[in-house]
N, C-alpha and C positions, 0 to 999 in steps of 0.2 A: 849852480843849483840853488844856492841860498836866495839869490835875487828872485828866482821864479816863485819860491815859497813865500817870500815876503810880499811880492806883488799880488799873488793869489789871496793871501790872508788879508792884505790891505783892501783889496777889492771886495771881498765877501764878508769879512768878519766885522767890519766897522761901519757898515752901511746896511740899511734895511732893504727888503724886497728881493724878488726872484731875479731881477736883472743883475744885481750885484753878485748874487750867488752864481748865476750862469757865467758871468765874466771870470770869476775865480776858478770855477770848475773847468772852463775852457783852457785856462792857462795850465792847470795841473794835467789835464788830459793830454795836452800837446807836449808834455815833457816827461816821458817815461823814466828818465834818469833821476827825476826828482822824487820818485815814489818813496824811497827809504826815508828821505829827509821829511817828507810830508807826514809820515807816520811818527817819526821822532818828535815832530812838533806837537802832534796829538798826545803823545806820551807826556810831554812837558805840561800840557794843559791838565792832564789827569793828575800829575804830581802836584800841581798847584791846588787841585781840589782837596787832596789830603791835608795840605797846609791850612785849608779853610774849614777843616773839621769833618769832611765827608768820608764815608766808607764805601767800599765797592758796591754793596747791595743798595745803598742809598743812591749812588750815582746811576746805576742801571735802572732803578725804579723811576728816578726823576726823568731820565731821558725817555723812558717808555711813556711816561705821562705827557711830556712836552712834545714828543715826536711820534715814534711808533716802535714796534718790536724790531724792525730791521735795524734802525739806528741804535736801539738798545743793545742788540747783538754786536754791533760794531764797537760800541763803547766797551762791552765786555772783552772784545779782542784787544783793544788798547790797554785796558786795565791789566789783563794777563801779561802782556808784554812789559808794562811798566813795573809791575810788582815782582817780576822774575829776577830783578837785579838786587833785591833785598836779601840779606842773610838772615834777618829776623823779622817775623811777622807776628802780630798779636793773635792769640788763639781764635778769636771771632773772625779775623780776616781770613784765616785758612779755610774756615767753613764757608764763608761767603765766596771766596775764589773758587771753591769746588762746585758751587752752584751757579756759576756764570753761564750765560747762554753759550751755545756752541760757537766756536770761532768763525768769523766771516772770511771767505776767500777773497783775496784782493782782486780789484778791477772787474768784479762781476756785478751786474750782467754786462756792463761795458765800462770803459774808462771814464767817460763823462759822467754817467749816473753815479758811479762809485765816488768820484771826486766831489760831486755835489753832496752826496751823503756825508762824506768826511767833513766838508766845510760847514754844512748845516749843524752837524754834531759839534764842531768846534765853536760855533756861535753860542750854543747852549753852555758848553764847558767854560767859555770865557766869561760868561755872565753869572756864574754860580755865586750865590750869596754866601757869606761866612755863617756857619752854624756852630752850636755849642759842641765842643770836642767831647767825645765819650771814649776815653782810653787813649793810649799812646799811639802816635803815628807809626807807619811801617819803618823798619830799620832801627828802632830804639828798643831797649829792654822794657819788658812789661813792668808796670808799677809794682814795686816790692811789697806794697801794703795790701795787695790782693793775694789772698792765700792760695797755695796749691790745692788741688782737689783732695778732699778727705779720702781716707782709705776705702770707705764703702760707697763713696759718691757715684762712681760709674755703675755699680750694681743697682743702686736706688734709682738712678735715672733710666737705666735699662728697663727696670720693672715698670716705671711710670710710662715710658714710651710704649711698652707692650700693652699695658692696660688701655691707653688712649688709642692705639692702633686697632684693638679689638672693638672699642666703642665706635670708631669710625666705620668699621667693616660690618657690624651687625645690622640686620634688618629689623631688629626688635627694639623699639624706643626705650622700653623699660630696662632692658639689658644695657643699652648705651648709657642711660642715666646712672645705673648702679656702678658700672665700670668707671665712669668719670668721677663719681663721688669717691670711689676707692682711690683713684689717682690723686685727687685733691687731699685726701687724708694722708697719703704717703708724703705729699709735698709739705703739708703742715708739720708732720712729725719730723721730717728731714730738717726743716727750718729750726725746729726746737732743738734737735740734736746739735746742729751747727752752732746755735746761740750758746748752749750750755758748754760745748767744747771750747768755743772762743773765750768765754768767761773764765773757765778753769785754767786755760793756758795763757790768759792775759794777751790774747791775740791783738795785733795792731792793724788788723784788716779794717779797711774803710769801705763805705758803699761805693759802688761803681754805677755805670749806666750803659744802656744799649738802646739802639733805635729799632723799632719794629714797624714794618710797613702796614699801613691801613689803606687798603686798596678800595677804589670805587667799584661798583656803585654802593650806595647806602653807607658811606664811610662814617657819617656821624654816629649811626647806631653801632657800627663796628668799633668805633673809638670808645663808646660807652662800655661795650663789652670788654675791651682791653683794660679800661680803667677799673672795671669790676674785678677782673682777674688779678690785676696788679695789687689792688687794695687788699684782696683776700689773702695774698701771699706777701704781705708786709712790704710792698713796694709803692712807689708813686709813678703815675703816668701823666705826661704832658703832651697834648696833641698839637701838632703843627699841620693845620688843614691845608695850607698852601703847598707844602712840600710832601704831603702824603705819608707822614709817619708820626708815631708817638715815641717819645723818649721815656723809657722806663728807668727809674732810679731805685737801686736797692743793693743788697749784698749779692755776690756772684751766684751762689747756689739758688737764691730766690729768683734772680733774673732768668736763669735757664729754665726754671720751672714755669715762669710766666710765659716765656716764648713757646714752650711745649704745649701748655694747656690752651693758650689763645689760638694757636694754629689748629689744634684738634677741634676746638669748639666751633671754629669757622667751618670746618669740613662737616661736622655733625649738624650745624645749623643749616647749611646749604642742603644737605640731604633731607632734613625734616621739612624745610620750606618747599622743596620740590614735591614731596609727598603731600603736603597740605594743599598746594596749588592743584595737584591732580584731583584731589577731592572736591575742590572748589569748581573745577571745570566739569566734573561729573555732575555737579549740582546745577549746571547751567550758567555759572559765572565765569567770565574771562579773567585771567590773571591781570593784575594792575600793579603799577609802581607803588601806589599807596598801600596795597596789601603787603608787598614785600618790605617796604619801609616800616610799617607797623609790626610786621612779624619780627624783624631784626631788633626793633626797640623793645618789644615785649620779651623776646628771648634774652637780650642783654640785661634788662632790669631784673627779671626773675632769677637768672643765673647769678647775678651779683649777690642777691640776698641768700641764695642757697650756698654759694661758695663761702661767703662770710660766716654764715651760721656753722658750716662744717668746720672751718678753721677755728672759730671760737670754741666749739665743742671739744675739739682735739686739744686745744691749749688748756682749757679748764681741766680736762682729764689728766694731762701731763703735769699741770701745776700741783695737783693733789699729791703726786708722788715725788715732786722735785725738791721739796723743802730743804732737806739736808744735802741732797745730791747737787743742787745748783749752786753756783757761786753767789755769794751775797745773800743767802738765805731764801732762795726761791726763784721760780722761773719768771714770774711777771716782771720784776725789776730788770732782769736781763733783757727781756724782749722790749720793755719800754725804752731802755737805753739805746737799743738798736733802732727802734722807731724814731727816736729823736735824731740819731745820726743820719738816717735816711731823709728825714724832713729837712734837716739843716743842709744836706748836700743838694737836695732838689731846689731849695730856696736860693742857694748860691748860684746854681746853674741857671735858674729861671727866676730872676728877681722881679719880673714884670708879667707874671701870668695873670690871666683873668678866668673867672668861673662863669661859664655861659650856660644859661638854661635853654635847652633845645626845645624846638617847637613840638607841641603835643601831636600825637598821631591822630589820624582821622578815619582809620579803617578798623573797626572793632573786631572784625573777623580775623584780620591779620594779627592784631595784638593778642587775641585769644589763642590762636594757633601758636604764636611765638612763645607765650607763657607756658602752654601745655608742652611744647617741645622741650622747654628748659626744665620742667618739673612734672613728669608724668604721675608722680605719686600724689599730687595735690591738684584735683580737677576743679575744685571750687574754693570757697573761703572768702577772705576779705578782698574786696576789690582794691585796685591800685591805680593811681593817677598815671596815665600814659604819657609821661614826659620825663626828662632827666637833666642832669647837670654834668658838665665835663670841664676839666682844666685845660686851657689852651694858651 
């Protein structure tokens, strides 16, 4: 059986084109006894991906971008089988495994098509580039410098999730904006509490990192939005356009807040854009790609300013009463030290980043609707230049 697998892989994986793929698929389809070994070979390719810094969600997302949803589900099936053998998995891995696509039934719709899907997936897995590791690989103990959750952290995150879920569900833009603002205030206060606790207990916790998918379309504007959310929550975000994700660097509690808020703001932005497009169509204008791109850029830019202002306000209020309570005589030196730690970690992970100025938008209506969706409380005021910068 090993010779059948080797011949199929040699035929399909190391040559380009459909003819090579068909040859390999024919070999596998004609050898039912080789099925188990064919899947074990795929699990080996998945295991090599972990060694190159990939995580389950990254892998599924990349396969979806390179191939399609069907092969992404097949990748999820192999991932579930490969990771089942580990006795220890990092916390983020467990969540990602729970969100894998439903498993694929073997040899459907027929043996040849299924074998071709396997081999085409293996082509992608075999050529995965190495990426920056973000946390321990499966089967190893978690980094002891990353602290366990604080006693009240689950309750705080539950409240934040509830606020964001209400913001996503409401049909009233002003209510969504108020709920999102409240969630950001909770995040900012939680960051402050974590920082003061770490200073008082002389915690050895260090910044970590996580990858967050930035899905097309309009991914450049969405990456700007993620960068804004990360900055407002004392994190750094670095966008990898080719691989479809940004890496957020920060302390664990802040990273979880960034993921929650970014995901919610994408949902809210999509709802607001759909509503704005309906109004445009009612006025006789067809929806366009430029409108949507401008909407997302305006939405990201305005939200970035709002989130940062909210975080700065909460920090200033907290610093007023932190003088003797905070370690070292105040809150701001504590937060500054954590900011330096995050910046140092990001620079070690990404020593060759560039700051790219994104192209200005060309649809004023889209930009206007995007800024209004981000900030219903301010309908006018100072105009802003419709472009942005992002670290990549």
